[in-house]
NUZAMAR-427859 format. One record per atom (N, C-alpha, C): atom name; x, y negated, z; residue in one letter. Coordinates in nm, 3 decimals. Example, Ala and Ser with C-alpha at 12.3 -4.5 7.8 and 13.67 -1.06 7.14 Angstrom:
BEGIN
> N	1.319	0.569	0.780	A .
> CA	1.230	0.450	0.780	A .
> C	1.320	0.330	0.780	A .
> N	1.285	0.225	0.708	S .
> CA	1.367	0.106	0.714	S .
> C	1.290	-0.003	0.787	S .
This chain:
BEGIN
> N	-1.925	-6.896	9.769	M .
> CA	-1.907	-6.906	9.899	M .
> C	-2.004	-6.809	9.962	M .
> N	-1.934	-6.727	10.088	D .
> CA	-2.017	-6.644	10.138	D .
> C	-1.975	-6.624	10.281	D .
> N	-2.017	-6.555	10.351	A .
> CA	-1.974	-6.535	10.498	A .
> C	-1.957	-6.384	10.529	A .
> N	-1.847	-6.363	10.618	N .
> CA	-1.825	-6.228	10.656	N .
> C	-1.902	-6.192	10.785	N .
> N	-1.887	-6.072	10.814	G .
> CA	-1.967	-6.031	10.951	G .
> C	-1.955	-6.127	11.057	G .
> N	-1.831	-6.192	11.065	D .
> CA	-1.814	-6.260	11.180	D .
> C	-1.879	-6.428	11.157	D .
> N	-1.928	-6.462	11.055	G .
> CA	-1.987	-6.556	11.017	G .
> C	-1.874	-6.662	10.976	G .
> N	-1.759	-6.636	10.939	K .
> CA	-1.660	-6.720	10.864	K .
> C	-1.659	-6.700	10.731	K .
> N	-1.636	-6.826	10.673	G .
> CA	-1.652	-6.857	10.530	G .
> C	-1.565	-6.762	10.432	G .
> N	-1.595	-6.708	10.327	V .
> CA	-1.520	-6.645	10.226	V .
> C	-1.542	-6.709	10.096	V .
> N	-1.425	-6.751	10.030	L .
> CA	-1.454	-6.847	9.923	L .
> C	-1.347	-6.774	9.807	L .
> N	-1.422	-6.786	9.683	E .
> CA	-1.357	-6.729	9.565	E .
> C	-1.364	-6.821	9.465	E .
> N	-1.270	-6.866	9.371	I .
> CA	-1.280	-6.957	9.268	I .
> C	-1.206	-6.900	9.156	I .
> N	-1.292	-6.882	9.058	E .
> CA	-1.222	-6.825	8.928	E .
> C	-1.134	-6.953	8.855	E .
> N	-1.003	-6.932	8.820	I .
> CA	-0.933	-7.004	8.761	I .
> C	-0.903	-6.997	8.611	I .
> N	-0.939	-6.865	8.585	A .
> CA	-0.933	-6.835	8.442	A .
> C	-1.022	-6.726	8.440	A .
> N	-1.061	-6.668	8.306	P .
> CA	-1.137	-6.556	8.315	P .
> C	-1.074	-6.437	8.379	P .
> N	-1.141	-6.386	8.477	D .
> CA	-1.097	-6.279	8.563	D .
> C	-0.973	-6.290	8.643	D .
> N	-0.934	-6.415	8.685	V .
> CA	-0.840	-6.457	8.770	V .
> C	-0.886	-6.527	8.865	V .
> N	-0.901	-6.511	9.015	M .
> CA	-0.940	-6.561	9.098	M .
> C	-0.827	-6.621	9.213	M .
> N	-0.878	-6.749	9.267	V .
> CA	-0.791	-6.761	9.391	V .
> C	-0.904	-6.753	9.510	V .
> N	-0.861	-6.683	9.605	K .
> CA	-0.964	-6.655	9.722	K .
> C	-0.921	-6.634	9.884	K .
> N	-1.004	-6.637	9.955	T .
> CA	-0.969	-6.600	10.077	T .
> C	-0.981	-6.420	10.098	T .
> N	-0.937	-6.381	10.198	W .
> CA	-0.957	-6.254	10.222	W .
> C	-1.128	-6.250	10.260	W .
> N	-1.180	-6.122	10.258	N .
> CA	-1.329	-6.118	10.264	N .
> C	-1.353	-6.046	10.401	N .
> N	-1.252	-6.024	10.488	N .
> CA	-1.271	-5.947	10.633	N .
> C	-1.175	-5.997	10.722	N .
> N	-1.212	-5.999	10.836	S .
> CA	-1.114	-6.004	10.955	S .
> C	-0.995	-5.941	10.970	S .
> N	-1.007	-5.825	10.952	F .
> CA	-0.905	-5.722	10.956	F .
> C	-0.791	-5.760	10.849	F .
> N	-0.825	-5.772	10.724	S .
> CA	-0.725	-5.814	10.612	S .
> C	-0.655	-5.948	10.655	S .
> N	-0.723	-6.043	10.710	D .
> CA	-0.695	-6.174	10.728	D .
> C	-0.616	-6.198	10.849	D .
> N	-0.577	-6.102	10.926	V .
> CA	-0.519	-6.122	11.056	V .
> C	-0.385	-6.202	11.022	V .
> N	-0.319	-6.182	10.960	M .
> CA	-0.182	-6.228	10.905	M .
> C	-0.198	-6.364	10.845	M .
> N	-0.288	-6.407	10.749	D .
> CA	-0.290	-6.498	10.667	D .
> C	-0.407	-6.611	10.733	D .
> N	-0.498	-6.579	10.803	E .
> CA	-0.600	-6.672	10.849	E .
> C	-0.652	-6.768	10.755	E .
> N	-0.711	-6.681	10.621	T .
> CA	-0.752	-6.754	10.515	T .
> C	-0.921	-6.804	10.535	T .
> N	-0.974	-6.707	10.622	L .
> CA	-1.118	-6.728	10.635	L .
> C	-1.141	-6.876	10.689	L .
> N	-1.261	-6.930	10.649	I .
> CA	-1.291	-7.053	10.677	I .
> C	-1.384	-7.058	10.798	I .
> N	-1.333	-7.120	10.912	E .
> CA	-1.423	-7.130	11.038	E .
> C	-1.537	-7.219	11.032	E .
> N	-1.658	-7.142	11.066	P .
> CA	-1.783	-7.255	11.067	P .
> C	-1.755	-7.370	11.135	P .
> N	-1.662	-7.412	11.228	T .
> CA	-1.649	-7.535	11.267	T .
> C	-1.545	-7.649	11.188	T .
> N	-1.490	-7.580	11.074	D .
> CA	-1.421	-7.653	10.996	D .
> C	-1.487	-7.735	10.892	D .
> N	-1.458	-7.865	10.869	P .
> CA	-1.520	-7.940	10.803	P .
> C	-1.546	-7.879	10.654	P .
> N	-1.429	-7.821	10.625	L .
> CA	-1.446	-7.754	10.471	L .
> C	-1.542	-7.633	10.468	L .
> N	-1.599	-7.574	10.569	F .
> CA	-1.691	-7.498	10.570	F .
> C	-1.816	-7.564	10.512	F .
> N	-1.864	-7.684	10.568	D .
> CA	-1.972	-7.764	10.518	D .
> C	-1.947	-7.798	10.379	D .
> N	-1.855	-7.864	10.342	K .
> CA	-1.802	-7.902	10.204	K .
> C	-1.838	-7.791	10.096	K .
> N	-1.777	-7.653	10.116	V .
> CA	-1.798	-7.546	10.034	V .
> C	-1.932	-7.498	10.033	V .
> N	-2.031	-7.505	10.141	L .
> CA	-2.177	-7.467	10.150	L .
> C	-2.247	-7.576	10.027	L .
> N	-2.208	-7.677	10.016	K .
> CA	-2.262	-7.767	9.921	K .
> C	-2.253	-7.756	9.752	K .
> N	-2.137	-7.672	9.741	L .
> CA	-2.094	-7.633	9.607	L .
> C	-2.199	-7.547	9.546	L .
> N	-2.203	-7.541	9.407	K .
> CA	-2.304	-7.460	9.349	K .
> C	-2.218	-7.355	9.272	K .
> N	-2.270	-7.220	9.245	E .
> CA	-2.213	-7.131	9.152	E .
> C	-2.161	-7.193	9.020	E .
> N	-2.039	-7.151	8.971	D .
> CA	-2.013	-7.218	8.834	D .
> C	-1.995	-7.357	8.826	D .
> N	-2.003	-7.411	8.949	Q .
> CA	-1.970	-7.572	8.957	Q .
> C	-1.807	-7.576	8.922	Q .
> N	-1.759	-7.681	8.863	I .
> CA	-1.624	-7.719	8.826	I .
> C	-1.558	-7.782	8.958	I .
> N	-1.459	-7.738	9.013	V .
> CA	-1.395	-7.774	9.147	V .
> C	-1.245	-7.812	9.126	V .
> N	-1.204	-7.895	9.213	T .
> CA	-1.061	-7.923	9.254	T .
> C	-1.063	-7.864	9.377	T .
> N	-0.953	-7.795	9.391	F .
> CA	-0.906	-7.761	9.554	F .
> C	-0.764	-7.765	9.561	F .
> N	-0.737	-7.769	9.706	S .
> CA	-0.587	-7.736	9.741	S .
> C	-0.584	-7.638	9.845	S .
> N	-0.446	-7.593	9.863	G .
> CA	-0.433	-7.496	9.970	G .
> C	-0.280	-7.436	9.961	G .
> N	-0.268	-7.332	10.031	K .
> CA	-0.139	-7.277	10.043	K .
> C	-0.159	-7.130	10.028	K .
> N	-0.041	-7.079	9.934	F .
> CA	-0.056	-6.951	9.909	F .
> C	0.038	-6.878	10.033	F .
> N	-0.027	-6.778	10.115	P .
> CA	0.060	-6.728	10.204	P .
> C	0.205	-6.658	10.135	P .
> N	0.321	-6.650	10.202	D .
> CA	0.443	-6.574	10.142	D .
> C	0.401	-6.426	10.117	D .
> N	0.461	-6.381	10.029	D .
> CA	0.454	-6.231	10.004	D .
> C	0.584	-6.178	9.970	D .
> N	0.660	-6.108	10.032	D .
> CA	0.811	-6.069	10.011	D .
> C	0.787	-5.967	9.867	D .
> N	0.714	-5.898	9.833	A .
> CA	0.691	-5.799	9.718	A .
> C	0.651	-5.901	9.591	A .
> N	0.577	-5.980	9.610	N .
> CA	0.505	-6.045	9.504	N .
> C	0.505	-6.203	9.481	N .
> N	0.582	-6.259	9.579	C .
> CA	0.593	-6.414	9.606	C .
> C	0.474	-6.463	9.636	C .
> N	0.336	-6.423	9.561	I .
> CA	0.223	-6.479	9.609	I .
> C	0.128	-6.354	9.639	I .
> N	0.053	-6.342	9.749	R .
> CA	-0.037	-6.235	9.801	R .
> C	-0.145	-6.222	9.691	R .
> N	-0.148	-6.104	9.666	E .
> CA	-0.251	-6.071	9.574	E .
> C	-0.340	-5.952	9.638	E .
> N	-0.468	-5.935	9.620	N .
> CA	-0.548	-5.843	9.697	N .
> C	-0.621	-5.726	9.630	N .
> N	-0.567	-5.674	9.500	S .
> CA	-0.601	-5.564	9.448	S .
> C	-0.548	-5.442	9.522	S .
> N	-0.618	-5.344	9.519	L .
> CA	-0.598	-5.206	9.584	L .
> C	-0.492	-5.128	9.485	L .
> N	-0.494	-5.155	9.355	T .
> CA	-0.427	-5.077	9.250	T .
> C	-0.347	-5.189	9.155	T .
> N	-0.251	-5.114	9.119	L .
> CA	-0.169	-5.207	9.000	L .
> C	-0.264	-5.269	8.879	L .
> N	-0.340	-5.161	8.819	R .
> CA	-0.427	-5.196	8.706	R .
> C	-0.521	-5.303	8.744	R .
> N	-0.563	-5.311	8.880	G .
> CA	-0.663	-5.422	8.944	G .
> C	-0.578	-5.558	8.932	G .
> N	-0.446	-5.556	8.974	S .
> CA	-0.380	-5.665	9.002	S .
> C	-0.329	-5.733	8.849	S .
> N	-0.336	-5.639	8.777	L .
> CA	-0.306	-5.678	8.622	L .
> C	-0.436	-5.719	8.553	L .
> N	-0.510	-5.650	8.565	D .
> CA	-0.653	-5.693	8.500	D .
> C	-0.745	-5.801	8.563	D .
> N	-0.766	-5.805	8.689	T .
> CA	-0.838	-5.893	8.766	T .
> C	-0.767	-5.923	8.902	T .
> N	-0.668	-6.009	8.884	P .
> CA	-0.589	-6.057	9.003	P .
> C	-0.683	-6.130	9.082	P .
> N	-0.660	-6.121	9.223	G .
> CA	-0.719	-6.219	9.317	G .
> C	-0.582	-6.265	9.401	G .
> N	-0.568	-6.392	9.368	F .
> CA	-0.458	-6.452	9.455	F .
> C	-0.482	-6.509	9.588	F .
> N	-0.455	-6.465	9.690	I .
> CA	-0.511	-6.520	9.842	I .
> C	-0.442	-6.649	9.870	I .
> N	-0.544	-6.739	9.921	M .
> CA	-0.503	-6.879	9.944	M .
> C	-0.574	-6.914	10.086	M .
> N	-0.513	-6.985	10.144	K .
> CA	-0.544	-7.044	10.282	K .
> C	-0.592	-7.205	10.203	K .
> N	-0.725	-7.230	10.172	F .
> CA	-0.772	-7.340	10.151	F .
> C	-0.766	-7.460	10.217	F .
> N	-0.743	-7.574	10.201	T .
> CA	-0.753	-7.700	10.288	T .
> C	-0.852	-7.793	10.220	T .
> N	-0.884	-7.803	10.116	D .
> CA	-0.991	-7.880	10.045	D .
> C	-1.056	-7.837	9.921	D .
> N	-1.179	-7.851	9.909	V .
> CA	-1.237	-7.808	9.774	V .
> C	-1.348	-7.953	9.759	V .
> N	-1.345	-7.961	9.632	S .
> CA	-1.476	-8.084	9.587	S .
> C	-1.502	-8.070	9.457	S .
């Protein structure tokens, strides 16, 4: 868990080696998907209590992506194959 320049929560969960489910990390990229966690959202406080490398259960929704079915944030094809980061709008983490 981190925060962007606007104070919104940024979350990244590793689901397999080098495979992530994550929010966007900046407001510009997040305009359409609205994945960043608002500080007023109860989820923000829940996530703050988690520790790095802790095993978690989570739920959420993958934003639609016409090109790839699930939106992936890598800038290159190699990145999307080697270390994919799938964008998610998290609804719960515990």
